[in-house]
C-alpha positions, -999 to +999 in steps of 0.1 A: -198+190-102-215+159-116-189+135-132-193+127-169-211+095-176-189+066-187-188+058-224-213+032-235-221+012-266-257+025-268-269+038-301-286+072-306-321+070-294-314+043-269-316+066-239-351+075-250-360+039-253-346+031-218-366+060-204-397+046-220-391+011-206-385+026-171-417+046-175-436+014-183-422-003-152-433+026-131-467+026-146-469-011-142-467-006-104-503+006-105-515-026-122-518-010-157-519-042-179-507-024-210-476-011-191-469-046-178-471-060-213-448-033-228-423-038-199-422-076-203-420-075-241-392-049-241-369-068-219-378-105-223-352-112-250-324-095-231-332-113-198-332-147-216-299-139-234-284-129-201-294-160-181-284-182-211-249-167-213-246-171-175-247-208-182-283-218-183-294-245-207-324-238-230-350-252-207-335-236-176-332-203-195-369-203-201-376-211-165-352-185-152-366-159-175-401-166-162-389-166-126-372-133-132-403-116-144-424-131-117-400-118-091-399-084-108-437-080-111-441-091-075-417-064-063-425-036-087-439-016-058-403-013-045-390+001-079-387+038-078-368+045-110-335+054-094-318+031-119-331+020-153-357-007-154-332-028-174-305-026-148-330-033-120-344-063-139-310-078-148-300-076-112-331-097-104-321-121-131-287-125-117-301-133-083-325-159-099-295-176-115-275-176-083-305-191-064-309-217-091-272-227-089-274-229-051-306-250-053-291-274-079-258-278-060-277-289-029-295-316-048-279-351-053-264-355-088-283-383-106-261-383-136-225-374-140-193-382-159-159-391-147-144-381-180-141-345-172-113-340-197-136-350-226-164-329-212-142-299-211-129-305-246-165-305-259-169-269-247-138-257-266-141-238-300-140-261-330-142-251-367-154-216-360-170-199-390-167-164-375-174-141-346-209-133-358-220-169-356-242-171-325-234-207-317-197-201-320-199-171-298-218-190-271-192-218-272-164-192-269-181-174-240-186-207-222-149-211-219-145-177-201-145-175-163-180-166-150-171-131-140-156-121-173-184-138-193-210-118-173-192-085-178-188-091-215-224-101-220-238-071-200-217-045-218-209-059-253-241-079-260-268-063-240-253-028-243-253-017-207-230+012-198-201+001-176-216+019-146-249+000-149-231-033-155-212-026-123-245-021-104-259-054-118-226-073-110-223-056-076-186-047-081-166-015-089-168-001-124-130-006-128-134-043-122-160-045-149-137-027-173-109-051-165-131-081-169-143-070-203-108-062-215-096-096-204-126-114-219-121-095-252-085-104-253-092-141-247-119-142-273-097-126-299-069-150-292-092-180-295-108-167-327-073-161-342-063-196-333-095-211-348-090-191-380-055-205-384-067-241-380-098-239-403-078-237-436-057-267-425-088-287-419-103-277-452-073-286-471-071-321-456 
Protein backbone atom coordinates (compact mmCIF):
# COMPACT_ATOMS: atom_id res chain seq x y z
CA UNK A 1 0.00 0.00 0.00
CA UNK A 2 1.39 3.39 -1.00
CA UNK A 3 1.68 5.75 1.98
CA UNK A 4 -0.27 9.00 1.84
CA UNK A 5 1.80 11.97 0.70
CA UNK A 6 2.86 14.38 3.45
CA UNK A 7 0.86 17.59 3.81
CA UNK A 8 2.19 20.52 1.83
CA UNK A 9 1.62 24.21 1.50
CA UNK A 10 0.89 23.97 -2.21
CA UNK A 11 -2.22 25.66 -3.51
CA UNK A 12 -4.78 23.99 -5.80
CA UNK A 13 -3.38 23.77 -9.29
CA UNK A 14 0.21 23.70 -8.10
CA UNK A 15 0.60 20.01 -8.87
CA UNK A 16 -0.40 20.69 -12.49
CA UNK A 17 2.10 23.55 -12.63
CA UNK A 18 4.86 21.34 -11.22
CA UNK A 19 4.01 18.66 -13.78
CA UNK A 20 4.29 21.25 -16.56
CA UNK A 21 7.68 22.44 -15.32
CA UNK A 22 8.91 18.87 -15.12
CA UNK A 23 7.59 18.24 -18.63
CA UNK A 24 9.50 21.29 -19.89
CA UNK A 25 12.67 19.97 -18.27
CA UNK A 26 12.22 16.62 -19.96
CA UNK A 27 11.53 18.28 -23.31
CA UNK A 28 14.57 20.51 -22.84
CA UNK A 29 16.76 17.39 -22.86
CA UNK A 30 16.19 17.19 -26.63
CA UNK A 31 17.41 20.75 -27.10
CA UNK A 32 13.96 22.30 -27.55
CA UNK A 33 14.70 26.03 -27.05
CA UNK A 34 11.13 26.87 -26.06
CA UNK A 35 11.16 24.17 -23.39
CA UNK A 36 14.49 25.44 -22.06
CA UNK A 37 13.11 28.98 -21.91
CA UNK A 38 9.94 27.90 -20.08
CA UNK A 39 11.95 25.78 -17.65
CA UNK A 40 14.37 28.60 -16.78
CA UNK A 41 11.68 31.26 -16.50
CA UNK A 42 9.49 29.08 -14.29
CA UNK A 43 12.17 28.42 -11.67
CA UNK A 44 14.62 31.32 -11.92
CA UNK A 45 12.98 33.36 -9.14
CA UNK A 46 12.79 30.43 -6.73
CA UNK A 47 16.42 29.46 -7.30
CA UNK A 48 17.57 33.02 -6.66
CA UNK A 49 15.46 33.27 -3.49
CA UNK A 50 16.83 29.95 -2.28
CA UNK A 51 20.51 30.81 -2.73
CA UNK A 52 19.92 34.27 -1.25
CA UNK A 53 18.34 32.88 1.91
CA UNK A 54 21.19 30.38 2.17
CA UNK A 55 23.38 33.41 2.76
CA UNK A 56 24.46 34.70 -0.65
CA UNK A 57 24.81 38.46 -1.12
CA UNK A 58 23.02 40.01 -4.13
CA UNK A 59 25.99 39.70 -6.51
CA UNK A 60 26.78 36.17 -5.38
CA UNK A 61 23.09 35.24 -5.64
CA UNK A 62 23.03 36.26 -9.30
CA UNK A 63 26.22 34.31 -9.99
CA UNK A 64 25.02 31.24 -8.10
CA UNK A 65 21.67 31.31 -9.87
CA UNK A 66 23.40 31.42 -13.24
CA UNK A 67 25.79 28.66 -12.16
CA UNK A 68 22.84 26.53 -11.05
CA UNK A 69 21.11 26.75 -14.41
CA UNK A 70 24.35 26.16 -16.31
CA UNK A 71 24.91 23.01 -14.26
CA UNK A 72 21.32 21.92 -14.73
CA UNK A 73 21.25 22.49 -18.48
CA UNK A 74 24.54 20.64 -18.78
CA UNK A 75 23.18 17.61 -16.95
CA UNK A 76 19.60 17.55 -18.20
CA UNK A 77 20.34 14.32 -20.03
CA UNK A 78 20.58 12.68 -16.59
CA UNK A 79 17.18 14.00 -15.46
CA UNK A 80 14.52 11.31 -15.83
CA UNK A 81 11.61 12.96 -14.03
CA UNK A 82 11.70 10.66 -10.99
CA UNK A 83 11.45 13.77 -8.82
CA UNK A 84 9.97 17.12 -9.74
CA UNK A 85 12.17 19.41 -11.80
CA UNK A 86 11.99 21.95 -8.98
CA UNK A 87 13.36 19.50 -6.41
CA UNK A 88 16.08 18.38 -8.81
CA UNK A 89 17.08 21.98 -9.60
CA UNK A 90 17.14 23.12 -5.97
CA UNK A 91 19.40 20.18 -5.15
CA UNK A 92 21.79 21.49 -7.80
CA UNK A 93 21.51 24.99 -6.34
CA UNK A 94 22.37 23.64 -2.90
CA UNK A 95 25.52 21.99 -4.28
CA UNK A 96 26.45 25.21 -6.09
CA UNK A 97 26.21 27.14 -2.82
CA UNK A 98 28.24 24.50 -0.97
CA UNK A 99 30.93 24.56 -3.67
CA UNK A 100 31.03 28.35 -3.51
CA UNK A 101 31.45 28.31 0.27
CA UNK A 102 34.27 25.75 0.02
CA UNK A 103 35.96 27.80 -2.68
CA UNK A 104 35.69 31.05 -0.71
CA UNK A 105 36.90 29.44 2.52
CA UNK A 106 40.04 28.24 0.74
CA UNK A 107 40.89 31.76 -0.42
CA UNK A 108 42.83 34.22 1.78
CA UNK A 109 40.57 36.80 3.39
CA UNK A 110 41.55 40.24 2.12
CA UNK A 111 39.24 42.11 4.43
CA UNK A 112 37.85 41.22 7.81
CA UNK A 113 36.82 42.74 11.10
CA UNK A 114 37.93 41.95 14.60
CA UNK A 115 34.75 43.47 15.99
CA UNK A 116 32.67 40.31 15.63
CA UNK A 117 30.24 41.40 18.33
CA UNK A 118 29.25 44.52 16.37
CA UNK A 119 29.06 42.53 13.15
CA UNK A 120 26.74 40.05 14.82
CA UNK A 121 24.59 42.83 16.26
CA UNK A 122 24.07 44.27 12.79
CA UNK A 123 22.35 41.04 11.75
CA UNK A 124 19.85 41.17 14.59
CA UNK A 125 16.26 42.36 14.03
CA UNK A 126 15.73 46.03 14.68
CA UNK A 127 12.54 48.09 14.45
CA UNK A 128 10.67 45.42 12.55
CA UNK A 129 7.51 46.66 10.81
CA UNK A 130 6.05 43.18 10.44
CA UNK A 131 6.50 39.63 9.24
CA UNK A 132 5.44 40.42 5.69
CA UNK A 133 8.27 42.88 5.19
CA UNK A 134 10.81 41.09 2.99
CA UNK A 135 13.84 42.88 4.40
CA UNK A 136 12.79 42.16 7.96
CA UNK A 137 12.20 38.51 7.14
CA UNK A 138 15.61 38.22 5.49
CA UNK A 139 17.26 39.71 8.57
CA UNK A 140 15.38 37.36 10.85
CA UNK A 141 16.24 34.33 8.74
CA UNK A 142 19.89 35.32 8.79
CA UNK A 143 19.92 34.78 12.55
CA UNK A 144 18.77 31.15 12.25
CA UNK A 145 21.20 28.23 12.11
CA UNK A 146 21.88 27.26 8.48
CA UNK A 147 19.96 23.98 8.60
CA UNK A 148 16.82 25.54 10.09
CA UNK A 149 16.93 28.48 7.67
CA UNK A 150 17.19 26.14 4.69
CA UNK A 151 14.29 23.96 5.87
CA UNK A 152 12.11 27.01 6.50
CA UNK A 153 12.88 28.57 3.12
CA UNK A 154 12.25 25.35 1.20
CA UNK A 155 8.91 24.55 2.84
CA UNK A 156 7.45 27.88 3.93
CA UNK A 157 8.72 30.26 1.25
CA UNK A 158 9.22 28.05 -1.79
CA UNK A 159 6.33 25.74 -0.91
CA UNK A 160 8.06 22.38 -1.27
CA UNK A 161 6.38 19.45 0.49
CA UNK A 162 8.40 18.17 3.41
CA UNK A 163 9.35 15.00 1.53
CA UNK A 164 10.84 16.99 -1.35
CA UNK A 165 12.59 19.37 1.03
CA UNK A 166 14.12 16.32 2.67
CA UNK A 167 15.40 15.16 -0.73
CA UNK A 168 16.96 18.55 -1.42
CA UNK A 169 18.52 18.74 2.05
CA UNK A 170 19.60 15.08 1.99
CA UNK A 171 18.15 14.33 5.42
CA UNK A 172 15.13 12.44 6.86
CA UNK A 173 11.71 14.05 6.56
CA UNK A 174 11.38 14.07 10.35
CA UNK A 175 14.51 16.19 10.58
CA UNK A 176 13.04 18.72 8.15
CA UNK A 177 9.83 18.91 10.19
CA UNK A 178 11.81 19.46 13.39
CA UNK A 179 13.98 22.16 11.81
CA UNK A 180 10.94 23.99 10.44
CA UNK A 181 9.15 23.85 13.78
CA UNK A 182 12.18 25.20 15.63
CA UNK A 183 12.74 27.90 13.02
CA UNK A 184 9.09 28.98 13.24
CA UNK A 185 9.27 29.10 17.03
CA UNK A 186 12.41 31.24 16.95
CA UNK A 187 10.96 33.62 14.35
CA UNK A 188 7.74 34.08 16.30
CA UNK A 189 9.70 34.76 19.51
CA UNK A 190 11.91 37.34 17.79
CA UNK A 191 8.92 39.02 16.16
CA UNK A 192 7.06 39.21 19.47
CA UNK A 193 10.13 40.73 21.10
CA UNK A 194 10.44 43.28 18.27
CA UNK A 195 6.76 44.24 18.47
CA UNK A 196 7.12 44.89 22.20
CA UNK A 197 10.09 47.21 21.65
CA UNK A 198 8.73 49.21 18.69
CA UNK A 199 6.04 51.14 20.69
CA UNK A 200 8.67 52.09 23.27
CA UNK A 201 10.95 53.47 20.57
CA UNK A 202 8.06 55.36 18.96
CA UNK A 203 7.06 56.98 22.22
CA UNK A 204 10.59 58.19 22.98
